[in-house]
C-alpha positions in Angstrom: 13.2 165.3 23.0 16.2 167.7 22.4 14.5 169.1 19.3 11.3 169.5 21.2 13.1 171.3 24.1 14.7 173.6 21.6 11.3 174.5 20.2 9.9 175.1 23.7 12.7 177.6 24.4 11.9 179.4 21.2 8.3 179.6 22.2 9.2 181.0 25.6 11.3 183.7 23.9 8.4 184.7 21.7 6.1 184.7 24.7 8.5 187.0 26.6 8.6 189.4 23.6 4.8 189.5 23.6 4.6 190.1 27.3 7.2 192.9 27.2 5.4 194.5 24.3 2.4 195.1 26.6 4.3 195.5 29.9 4.3 199.3 29.8 0.5 199.5 30.3 0.4 197.2 33.3 0.3 198.7 36.8 3.4 197.8 38.9 2.9 195.9 42.1 3.4 198.1 45.2 6.9 198.4 46.7 8.0 198.8 50.3 10.3 201.5 51.4 13.3 199.1 51.1 12.5 198.5 47.5 11.2 194.9 47.8 7.8 193.9 46.4 4.9 194.0 48.8 3.2 190.6 48.5 -0.6 190.4 48.8 -1.8 189.5 52.3 -4.0 186.6 51.1 -2.5 183.3 50.3 -2.9 183.3 46.5 -0.3 183.4 43.7 1.4 186.7 42.9 1.7 187.7 39.3 4.3 190.4 38.7 4.6 192.3 35.4 7.6 191.5 33.3 10.0 194.3 32.8 11.8 194.5 29.4 15.2 194.8 31.0 14.5 191.4 32.8 14.6 189.5 29.5 17.2 191.2 27.3 18.1 187.9 25.7 14.7 187.8 24.0 14.6 191.5 22.9 17.7 191.6 20.7 17.8 191.1 17.0 17.6 187.5 15.8 21.1 187.8 14.5 23.0 185.3 12.4 22.3 181.6 12.9 25.3 179.5 14.0 27.0 177.4 11.4 26.9 174.3 13.7 23.9 173.8 16.0 24.6 170.6 18.0 21.0 169.4 18.0 21.1 169.4 14.3 24.5 167.7 14.2 23.3 164.9 16.5 20.3 164.3 14.2 22.6 164.0 11.1 25.1 161.6 12.6 24.6 157.8 12.1 26.6 157.1 15.2 28.2 154.1 13.6 31.5 152.6 14.7 33.4 151.7 11.6 37.1 150.7 11.8 39.1 153.7 10.6 42.5 151.9 10.4 45.3 153.1 12.7 43.0 155.9 13.8 40.3 153.4 14.8 37.5 155.9 15.2 38.5 158.1 12.2 39.8 157.7 8.7 43.0 157.6 6.7 44.6 161.0 6.3 46.6 161.9 3.2 48.4 165.0 2.0 50.7 166.3 -0.7 54.3 167.0 0.4 54.3 170.5 -1.1 51.2 171.7 0.7 53.3 173.8 3.2 55.7 175.3 0.6 54.0 178.7 0.7 53.0 178.7 4.3 55.2 176.6 6.7 53.7 174.4 9.4 54.1 175.9 12.8 54.1 173.3 15.6 53.7 174.0 19.3 54.4 171.0 21.6 52.7 171.8 25.0 54.1 169.8 27.9 51.5 169.2 30.6 50.7 167.0 33.6 47.1 166.3 34.5 46.7 166.1 38.3 43.4 164.8 39.6 42.6 166.3 43.0 41.5 162.8 44.1 40.6 159.7 42.1 42.5 156.5 42.9 44.2 158.2 45.8 43.0 161.0 48.0 43.9 164.6 47.3 46.6 164.7 50.1 48.1 161.3 49.1 48.4 162.4 45.4 50.1 165.6 46.6 52.6 163.9 48.8 53.3 160.9 46.5 53.5 162.8 43.1 52.3 166.4 42.7 54.8 168.1 45.0 57.6 166.3 43.1 56.2 167.4 39.7 56.2 171.0 40.8 59.5 170.9 42.5 61.2 169.4 39.4 59.3 171.9 37.2 61.0 174.8 38.9 64.5 173.3 38.5 64.2 171.9 35.0 62.4 174.9 33.4 65.3 177.1 34.5 67.8 175.0 32.7 66.7 176.1 29.2 64.6 179.2 28.4 63.0 177.4 25.4 61.1 175.0 27.7 57.4 175.4 28.4 54.9 173.9 30.8 51.2 174.5 31.6 49.4 173.9 34.9 45.6 174.1 35.7 44.7 172.7 39.2 45.2 175.6 41.6 44.1 173.4 44.6 47.3 171.5 44.3 49.4 174.5 43.3 48.3 176.5 46.4 49.1 173.6 48.7 52.6 173.3 47.2 53.0 177.1 47.4 52.4 177.0 51.1 55.2 174.6 51.6 58.0 176.1 49.4 60.7 178.8 50.2 60.6 182.4 49.2 63.4 181.8 46.7 61.3 179.1 44.9 58.3 181.3 44.9 60.3 184.1 43.2 61.5 181.5 40.6 57.9 180.6 39.8 57.0 184.2 39.3 59.9 184.6 36.9 58.9 181.5 34.9 55.3 182.9 34.7 56.6 186.3 33.8 58.8 185.2 30.9 56.1 182.9 29.5 57.7 179.6 30.2 55.0 178.5 32.7 51.4 179.3 32.0 48.5 178.9 34.4 45.6 177.7 32.3 41.9 178.0 33.2 42.9 178.9 36.8 40.1 177.1 38.5 40.5 175.4 41.9 39.9 172.2 40.0 39.1 171.1 36.4 35.3 170.8 37.2 32.8 168.3 36.0 30.3 170.0 33.8 27.2 167.7 34.1 26.5 167.6 37.8 28.0 170.8 39.1 25.7 173.7 39.7 26.8 176.9 38.0 27.1 178.6 41.4 29.8 176.1 42.4 31.5 176.3 39.0 31.8 180.1 39.4 32.9 179.8 43.0 35.8 177.4 42.3 36.8 179.6 39.3 36.8 182.7 41.5 38.8 181.0 44.2 41.5 179.9 41.8 41.7 183.3 40.0 41.8 185.3 43.2 44.6 183.0 44.5 46.6 183.5 41.3 46.1 187.3 41.3 47.1 187.6 45.0 50.1 185.3 45.0 51.5 185.4 41.4 49.9 188.5 40.0 48.6 186.8 36.8 45.2 186.3 35.2 44.6 183.2 33.0 44.1 183.7 29.3 43.4 180.2 28.0 41.2 177.3 29.1 42.3 173.7 29.4 39.7 170.9 30.1 41.0 167.6 28.8 39.3 165.2 31.3 35.7 166.2 32.1 33.3 163.6 30.7 31.5 165.8 28.2 31.2 169.6 28.0 28.4 172.0 29.0 27.9 175.3 27.2 28.0 177.0 30.6 31.7 176.6 31.0 32.7 178.6 27.8 30.3 181.3 28.9 32.0 181.6 32.3 35.5 181.5 30.7 34.5 184.2 28.3 33.1 186.4 31.1 36.4 185.8 32.9 38.3 187.4 30.0 39.7 184.2 28.6 40.1 184.2 24.8 40.7 180.5 23.9 40.0 177.1 25.3 40.8 173.4 24.7 38.4 170.4 25.1 39.0 166.7 24.7 36.4 164.2 25.9 33.8 164.5 23.1 31.9 161.6 21.5 34.1 159.9 18.9 31.4 160.2 16.2 31.3 164.0 16.6 35.1 164.1 16.5 35.2 162.1 13.3 32.5 164.3 11.7 34.2 167.6 12.8 37.6 166.3 11.6 36.2 165.4 8.2 34.7 168.9 7.8 37.7 170.8 9.4 35.3 172.0 12.2 37.5 171.0 15.2 38.1 174.7 15.9 35.2 177.0 16.2 33.7 180.0 18.0 31.5 178.6 20.8 28.4 180.8 21.2 25.5 180.6 23.6 22.3 179.4 22.1 20.4 182.5 23.3 23.1 185.0 22.1 21.8 187.0 19.1 25.3 188.3 18.1 28.8 187.4 19.2 29.2 188.7 22.7 29.5 185.2 24.2 31.9 183.8 21.6 35.1 182.1 22.7 37.5 180.3 20.4 37.6 176.6 21.1 40.0 173.8 20.0 38.8 170.2 20.1 41.3 167.4 20.2 40.6 164.9 17.4 41.8 161.6 18.8 41.0 159.1 21.5 42.8 160.6 24.5 45.0 163.4 25.8 48.0 161.1 26.4 51.1 161.1 24.3 50.1 158.2 22.0 47.0 160.0 20.9 48.1 163.6 20.5 51.0 163.8 18.0 49.0 162.4 15.1 46.5 159.7 14.0 48.7 156.7 14.6 49.2 155.8 18.3 51.8 153.2 17.5 54.1 155.9 16.1 53.2 158.6 18.6 54.0 156.2 21.5 57.5 156.0 20.1 57.9 159.7 20.9 56.9 159.4 24.6 60.4 159.2 26.0 59.2 158.2 29.5 58.6 154.8 27.9 62.2 154.3 26.9 63.3 150.7 27.5 64.2 150.0 31.1 61.4 152.2 32.5 58.3 151.2 34.4 55.9 151.7 31.4 56.1 150.7 27.8 54.2 151.0 24.6 51.2 148.6 24.1 51.9 148.6 20.4 55.2 146.7 21.1 57.5 149.3 19.4 59.5 151.2 22.0 60.8 154.7 21.8 64.5 155.3 20.9 66.7 158.0 22.3 67.4 160.7 19.7 71.0 160.7 18.5 72.8 162.3 15.5 72.7 159.0 13.8 68.9 158.6 13.9 67.5 162.1 14.3 66.8 162.5 10.5 64.7 159.3 10.3 62.9 159.9 13.6 62.2 163.6 12.9 60.7 162.6 9.5 58.5 160.0 11.1 57.2 162.5 13.6 56.7 165.2 11.1 54.5 162.9 9.0 52.2 162.6 12.0 52.2 166.4 12.6 51.3 167.0 9.0 48.5 164.5 9.0 47.0 165.9 12.2 47.2 169.4 10.8 45.1 168.4 7.8 42.1 168.1 10.2 42.3 171.9 11.0 41.9 175.0 8.9 45.1 176.7 10.2 48.8 175.9 9.5 49.4 176.3 13.3 49.3 173.0 15.1 48.8 172.2 18.8 50.5 169.0 20.1 50.0 168.3 23.8 52.8 166.3 25.5 51.8 164.7 28.8 49.3 162.5 30.7 48.1 161.9 34.3 50.7 162.9 36.9 53.5 163.1 34.4 56.9 164.7 35.0 57.1 163.5 38.6 60.8 162.6 38.3 63.7 164.6 37.0 64.7 161.8 34.6 61.4 162.2 32.8 61.9 166.0 32.4 65.4 165.3 30.9 64.1 162.4 28.6 61.2 164.4 27.1 62.8 167.9 26.8 66.3 166.8 25.6 65.0 164.3 23.0 62.3 166.7 21.7 64.7 169.6 21.5 67.1 167.5 19.3 64.2 166.8 17.0 63.1 170.5 16.9 66.7 171.6 16.2 66.9 169.2 13.3 63.5 170.2 11.8 64.1 173.9 12.1 67.5 173.6 10.4 65.9 172.0 7.3 64.2 174.8 5.3 63.0 172.3 2.6 60.7 170.7 5.2 58.8 173.9 5.7 58.2 173.4 9.4 58.9 175.3 12.6 58.6 173.2 15.8 59.1 174.4 19.4 57.8 174.0 22.9 54.9 176.2 23.7 52.1 177.1 26.1 48.4 177.3 25.2 48.6 181.0 24.8 51.7 180.6 22.5 49.6 178.4 20.3 46.5 180.7 20.3 48.5 183.8 19.8 50.3 182.3 16.8 46.9 181.3 15.3 45.4 184.7 15.8 48.5 186.3 14.3 48.3 184.1 11.2 44.6 185.1 10.9 45.4 188.8 11.3 43.1 189.3 14.3 43.4 190.3 17.9 42.9 187.5 20.6 39.3 186.7 21.2 38.0 187.7 17.7 36.7 185.2 15.2 39.3 184.0 12.7 38.1 184.4 9.1 36.5 181.3 7.7 36.1 179.5 11.1 32.6 178.3 12.0 30.3 179.4 14.9 28.9 176.6 17.1 26.1 176.5 19.7 25.1 173.7 22.0 26.9 171.3 24.2 28.8 168.0 24.0 26.7 165.5 26.0 26.6 162.5 26.1 30.1 161.3 25.9 31.3 157.9 24.5 35.0 157.3 24.1 34.7 154.0 22.1 32.0 151.6 20.8 28.9 151.9 23.0 30.8 153.0 26.2 28.6 155.9 27.2 29.7 157.9 30.2 26.3 158.6 31.6 26.0 156.6 34.8 27.9 159.3 36.7 25.0 161.6 36.2 23.3 159.8 39.1 26.0 157.7 40.8 26.5 158.2 44.6 23.5 160.5 44.9 24.0 161.0 48.7 27.2 163.0 48.0 25.6 164.9 45.1 22.9 165.9 47.6 25.5 166.8 50.3 27.2 169.0 47.7 24.0 171.0 47.2 23.4 171.3 50.9 26.9 172.7 51.5 26.4 175.1 48.5 23.2 176.5 50.0 24.8 176.9 53.5 27.8 178.6 51.9 25.6 181.1 50.2 23.7 181.9 53.4 26.9 182.1 55.5 28.6 184.5 53.1 25.6 186.8 53.2 25.1 186.8 56.9 28.8 187.2 57.6 29.0 190.2 55.3 25.9 191.8 56.8 27.1 191.2 60.4 30.6 192.4 59.7 29.3 195.6 58.1 27.1 196.3 61.1 30.0 195.6 63.5 32.4 197.9 61.7 29.9 200.7 61.5 29.3 200.3 65.2 33.0 200.1 66.0 32.5 196.6 67.4 34.5 194.6 64.9 37.1 193.8 67.5 34.5 191.8 69.4 33.2 190.0 66.4 34.8 186.7 65.4 36.7 187.7 62.3 38.3 184.3 62.3 35.0 183.1 60.8 36.3 184.3 57.4 38.8 181.5 57.3 36.0 179.0 57.8 34.2 180.6 54.8 37.4 180.4 52.7 38.0 176.7 53.7 34.4 175.9 52.9 34.7 177.5 49.5 37.8 175.5 48.8 36.2 172.2 49.9 33.1 172.9 47.8 35.4 173.8 44.9 37.4 170.6 45.4 34.3 168.5 45.2 33.4 170.0 41.8 36.4 168.0 40.4 35.4 165.6 37.6 36.2 162.6 39.8 34.5 163.9 42.9 30.9 165.1 42.4 30.7 162.6 39.5 31.1 159.6 42.0 33.9 158.1 39.9 36.6 158.0 42.6 37.5 155.0 44.8 35.6 154.4 48.0 38.3 155.7 50.4 38.6 158.9 48.3 34.8 159.4 48.4 34.9 159.1 52.2 37.7 161.7 52.3 35.5 164.1 50.2 32.6 163.4 52.5 34.6 164.2 55.6 35.7 167.5 54.0 32.2 168.4 53.0 30.8 167.6 56.5 33.6 169.5 58.2 32.8 172.6 56.2 29.1 172.2 56.7 29.6 172.2 60.4 31.8 175.2 60.3 29.3 177.1 58.1 26.5 176.5 60.6 28.8 178.1 63.2 29.4 181.1 61.0 25.6 181.4 60.4 24.9 181.2 64.1 27.5 183.8 65.1 26.2 186.2 62.4 22.5 185.7 63.2 23.2 186.2 66.9 24.8 189.6 66.3 22.2 190.7 63.8 19.1 189.9 65.9 20.3 191.8 68.9 18.6 195.1 69.4 21.5 196.3 71.6 24.7 195.3 69.8 26.7 196.3 72.9 25.5 193.2 74.7 27.0 190.9 72.1 29.6 188.5 73.5 31.2 185.8 71.4 31.6 182.6 73.3 32.3 179.6 71.1 31.8 177.2 74.0 28.1 178.3 74.5 26.6 179.4 71.2 23.6 181.7 71.4 21.6 179.7 68.8 21.5 176.0 67.7 21.2 174.7 64.2 18.0 173.2 62.8 19.7 169.8 62.0 22.9 167.9 62.7 24.9 165.1 61.0 26.8 162.6 63.1 29.1 161.3 60.3 30.0 162.1 56.7 27.6 159.4 55.5 24.7 160.2 57.9 21.4 161.6 57.0 20.6 164.9 58.9 18.8 164.6 62.2 16.4 167.5 62.7 16.5 169.4 66.0 13.4 169.0 68.2 12.4 172.3 69.9 11.5 171.6 73.5 8.5 173.7 74.6 7.9 174.7 78.2 6.5 177.6 80.2 9.1 180.1 78.8 8.7 181.1 75.1 11.2 179.7 72.6 12.5 181.8 69.7 13.0 180.7 66.1 15.3 182.7 63.8 14.7 182.3 60.1 16.9 183.6 57.3 15.8 184.4 53.8 18.9 184.3 51.5 17.0 185.5 48.5 17.1 189.2 47.3 13.3 189.4 47.4 10.6 189.0 50.0 9.1 185.6 50.1 6.0 183.9 51.6 7.5 180.7 52.9 6.4 177.6 54.8 8.8 177.1 57.7 8.9 173.5 59.0 10.3 172.5 62.4 9.9 169.8 65.0 8.4 170.4 68.5 7.8 168.1 71.5 4.2 169.2 72.2 1.0 169.5 70.2 0.0 172.5 72.2 1.8 175.3 70.6 1.1 178.8 69.2 3.3 180.9 67.0 3.6 184.7 67.3 5.3 187.3 65.2 7.8 189.9 66.5 4.9 192.2 67.4 2.9 189.5 69.2 0.5 188.7 66.4 -0.5 185.0 65.9 0.8 183.4 62.7 -1.0 180.5 60.8 0.6 177.2 61.6 -0.3 173.5 61.2 0.7 170.6 63.3 1.3 167.2 61.8 2.4 163.8 63.0 6.1 163.1 62.6 6.7 159.7 61.0 9.6 157.4 61.6 8.5 155.0 58.9 5.6 154.4 56.5 3.5 153.0 59.4 5.0 154.5 62.7 4.8 158.0 64.1 7.4 159.3 66.6 6.0 159.7 70.1 6.1 163.2 71.6 7.4 164.7 68.3 5.3 166.8 65.9 6.0 168.7 62.8 5.0 172.4 63.0 4.6 174.2 59.7 4.5 178.0 59.9 3.4 180.3 57.1 5.6 183.4 57.4 6.7 186.3 55.2 10.5 186.6 55.2 12.2 189.9 54.3 14.7 190.1 51.4 18.2 189.1 52.6 16.9 189.4 56.1 16.2 187.6 59.4 12.9 187.1 61.1 12.4 186.1 64.7 9.3 184.0 65.5 8.1 183.2 69.0 6.9 179.7 70.0 4.7 179.3 73.1 3.2 176.3 74.8 -0.5 177.0 74.6 -3.8 175.2 75.0 -5.9 177.8 73.3 -6.2 176.0 70.0 -4.5 178.5 67.7 -2.7 175.7 65.9 -4.5 173.8 63.2 -4.2 170.1 64.0 -4.0 167.5 61.3 -6.3 165.0 63.1 -6.4 162.0 60.8 -4.2 160.1 58.4 -5.4 157.4 56.0 -3.0 154.6 55.2 -3.2 152.4 52.1 -1.3 149.2 52.7 -2.8 146.8 50.2 -5.4 145.2 52.4 -3.5 145.0 55.7 -4.8 146.5 58.9 -2.0 148.5 60.5 -1.7 149.8 64.0 -0.1 153.2 64.2 1.7 154.1 67.4 0.7 157.6 68.4 -0.1 159.8 71.4 -3.6 160.5 72.6 -3.2 164.2 72.0 -3.0 163.6 68.3 -5.7 161.1 67.3 -4.9 159.1 64.2 -7.5 157.0 62.4 -6.4 154.0 60.3 -8.5 152.8 57.5 -7.9 149.5 55.7 -7.1 149.7 52.0 -10.1 149.8 49.8 -10.5 149.4 46.0 -12.5 152.6 45.7 -10.8 155.6 44.4 -11.1 158.8 46.3 -10.4 162.5 46.1 -9.1 165.2 48.6 -9.9 168.8 48.0 -9.6 172.2 49.5 -10.7 175.6 48.2 -7.6 175.7 46.0 -6.8 172.2 45.0 -8.5 168.8 44.2 -6.4 165.6 44.1 -7.6 162.2 43.2 -5.9 158.9 44.2 -6.1 155.3 43.3 -7.7 153.2 46.0 -5.7 150.1 45.0 -2.3 151.7 44.9 -2.6 155.1 46.7 -0.9 156.8 43.7 -1.9 160.3 42.6 -4.0 160.2 39.5 -3.9 162.7 36.5 -6.4 165.5 36.8 -7.6 168.3 34.5 -8.6 171.9 35.1 -12.3 172.2 35.8 -12.6 174.9 33.2 -12.0 172.2 30.5 -14.9 170.2 31.8 -18.1 172.2 32.4 -19.8 169.1 33.8 -17.2 169.1 36.7 -13.8 167.4 37.3 -13.1 164.0 35.8 -14.0 160.9 37.7 -11.4 158.3 38.6 -11.8 155.1 36.7 -11.5 151.8 38.7 -8.2 150.9 36.9 -6.4 153.9 38.3 -6.7 156.1 35.1 -8.6 159.3 35.0 -11.9 159.0 33.1 -13.6 161.9 31.5 -17.3 162.4 31.8 
């Protein structure tokens, strides 16, 4: 299927090239004065000419093919699970002791603490129990030795901490960032999931974090850090590259791919978009080779040895090493032996890469939350570094570093500027889904788990887009009219809060559905709160914009001028649609089109009367259809009807429609409904004004058709049957066979 999809995309590109080659001779559709396309008045599809600049990706030169195309890699791998020894999912690594005589090994140990903004605990509980202590200790302990380094990625936590610290501590943080001891990596509001998140939300949480960093610390991230998302999309490197990052790190990749890339020294590569004909989207990517990002799986291939250098696990602590060999504090008596043991792991790990510069993460989830851990890790490692660096015959230089320290050293060794392709490194295109961390443990259930909250995420996303547009338009009008003092500028804080709650939910344990139940409820409450606030922003902006005389605008939060089209009672409730009550006075419907082009749209709403007509702003009747409103498969709702209005909506604009209670028959009434209930006669509750006929199920197939469409159904199941274009069958459309399949004449 993947190969077939790849071929389809190639065919689409070729088709676009063919279309654009003939586009110059095609007449352009008419445009309105505002620049939008004028759609044809009749209700038939519109076909617009393709402009060459619309499809630049297909017009460039074919360019050089990537060295690694993931579809091809997947087809080559056996996906077996052979025991690799101490590195269970890999192989034994050997080396010659003199390999580094001419070019010493340069090791950067990168301390980090991965803080999930919600997982086992809620966001707030994690902050109060652990995260605030990590960051408070960081400020103190990093100042004790200028050689210490630390990286941080989750701005959602960092901003909450920032709001609760003193000016002196803020100044200390800026100094640590300024002298390179503390690096803010990726800079997103969260470390987002890359399978379920829409690119709009991925961009939004990235912008929110980057703007916060620029405003409060005056820094722009240079390196990406994504160690915990469950697989990786090619969208994220594209966004990071366009955000001016020059390097990135990933971890959760299928163990078979890691083993293959390690064996071929392809764990570092330039990640390129599949549609890019050259190198404009390239970003340097480092893939971790082993099972996890924790200390036992980052110093080298043997977790039993690496665990001995996780000094939080010293005897007497709360955690120990599962391999039953505990760490030992580094002293003058044992430093030579311990340093040699660790160096052996460093050398073996470096054999998997093409460079003599080595990245060694040092951390895990919510690490460094106590001052004792900072002391244990930094003091013991510094003793090892001091010993290694004082032994020239070992040909190694080891130190604490940040991600950018590592990437800069690699770029320097390669003789290139950051962001360029190091000589001899491969180019890769594609993504890293699906993920399995061991055996047949595939992390794919989260693609669809907790679908209600995945849906609520998209609903909030759409409302945020609409609210931002309307707020911007209304504020611009108010400022031009000198009325911004009367407009609720406080709505901006509601927008900001909604962006942050939407960003928080892109976290790889939020939208994925992998958090505990209480945490999911906390996310749901946040999403619903922001959704309610965004409806308020939309109502306020629409109220101001539809007024002909802006001087009459008065903001009164107690009595909103408009009401929303639906409401939700609780975070886990389905939306309840608003029923418009019709009476002698006309009711007005305000519809917003958030797209940047005019659209012909079907606008559905509920009304309490079947006697209704719809008028445009200038009093012209609009086509509308009335349908029964169903509460179940067999019951209609008394006195409630669905009104479907066909209306043209201006680009990025509002339209006001008028609803009148009328008995003149301008509304087309759907007068009958046929139910198929497998032989049961069903009584449908309805109102006399809308007659509904009920037919018992029958074995005969049947077809429904209009001037545009013909649909055939199975009489036994009621399911839609396959159909074929009439042009393919001169004798007429295919008949439906009695077994439910389409039969050709």
